[in-house]
C-alpha positions as CSV (number, residue, x, y, z in Angstrom):
1,M,-14.1,10.3,-17.5
2,S,-10.4,10.0,-16.9
3,R,-9.1,8.8,-13.5
4,Y,-7.3,12.1,-13.3
5,N,-10.4,14.3,-13.4
6,V,-10.6,16.1,-10.0
7,E,-13.4,18.3,-8.8
8,S,-12.3,21.9,-9.0
9,N,-13.8,22.7,-5.6
10,M,-11.7,20.2,-3.6
11,S,-9.6,21.8,-0.9
12,K,-5.9,21.6,-1.5
13,A,-2.8,21.7,0.6
14,T,0.8,22.4,-0.4
15,Y,3.5,20.1,0.6
16,P,7.2,20.4,-0.5
17,L,8.3,17.0,-1.8
18,K,11.8,15.8,-2.2
19,L,12.1,12.8,-4.5
20,P,15.1,10.9,-5.7
21,L,16.0,12.1,-9.2
22,S,15.3,8.6,-10.7
23,V,11.8,8.6,-9.2
24,K,11.0,12.1,-10.3
25,T,12.2,11.3,-13.9
26,A,10.0,8.2,-14.0
27,A,7.0,10.1,-12.6
28,Q,7.5,12.9,-15.2
29,R,7.7,10.4,-18.0
30,L,4.5,8.7,-16.8
31,A,2.7,12.0,-16.3
32,K,3.6,13.0,-19.8
33,E,2.4,9.7,-21.2
34,D,-0.9,10.2,-19.4
35,G,-1.2,13.8,-20.6
36,V,-1.3,15.4,-17.1
37,S,0.9,17.5,-15.0
38,L,3.5,16.0,-12.7
39,N,1.6,17.4,-9.7
40,Q,-1.7,15.8,-10.8
41,W,0.0,12.5,-11.5
42,I,1.6,12.4,-8.0
43,A,-1.6,13.4,-6.3
44,V,-3.4,10.5,-8.0
45,A,-0.6,8.1,-7.2
46,V,-0.8,9.1,-3.5
47,A,-4.6,8.8,-3.5
48,E,-4.3,5.3,-5.1
49,K,-1.8,4.2,-2.4
50,I,-4.0,5.5,0.4
51,G,-6.9,3.4,-1.1
52,V,-4.8,0.3,-1.2
53,V,-3.5,0.7,2.3
54,E,-6.9,1.5,3.8
55,T,-8.5,-1.4,1.9
56,A,-5.8,-3.8,3.2
57,A,-6.2,-2.5,6.8
58,E,-10.0,-3.1,6.6
59,F,-9.4,-6.6,5.2
60,F,-7.0,-7.6,7.9
61,G,-9.1,-6.0,10.6
62,R,-12.1,-8.1,9.5
63,R,-9.9,-11.2,9.4
64,A,-8.6,-10.5,12.9
65,Q,-12.1,-10.2,14.3
66,E,-12.9,-13.7,13.0
67,A,-9.8,-15.3,14.5
68,T,-10.1,-17.5,17.5
69,G,-7.6,-19.1,19.8
70,A,-9.0,-22.5,18.9
71,G,-8.2,-21.9,15.2
72,L,-4.7,-21.0,16.0
73,R,-4.3,-24.1,18.2
74,Q,-5.7,-26.3,15.5
75,F,-3.2,-24.8,13.0
76,L,-0.2,-25.2,15.3
77,H,-1.3,-28.8,16.1
78,R,-0.9,-29.7,12.4
79,A,2.5,-28.2,12.2
80,P,5.4,-30.7,11.9
81,R,7.3,-31.3,15.1
82,V,10.8,-30.6,13.8
83,R,13.6,-28.4,15.1
84,P,14.0,-25.1,13.3
85,S,16.8,-25.0,10.6
86,P,19.9,-23.3,11.9
87,E,19.1,-20.0,10.0
88,D,15.7,-19.9,11.7
89,A,16.8,-20.7,15.2
90,T,16.6,-17.9,17.8
91,R,19.8,-16.8,19.5
């Protein structure tokens, strides 16, 4: 089954989308290579991005729950005691 197969009974919403011409041209080319419509290709691309962002948010959320002040203090204690380079200094 192709990653582009979508259940026909899914609810759909219309959204007018303005893309830079270069992005639209690239998306059209890729959609054609995949043998799907531009609309279907963009819908899958958005769904994939949502999956990546939500997965990252869950990952960092779990990591944050495991964090302790003691771990941060330990990390900072191992940091070298040097002045920041001029480009890193606060003003």
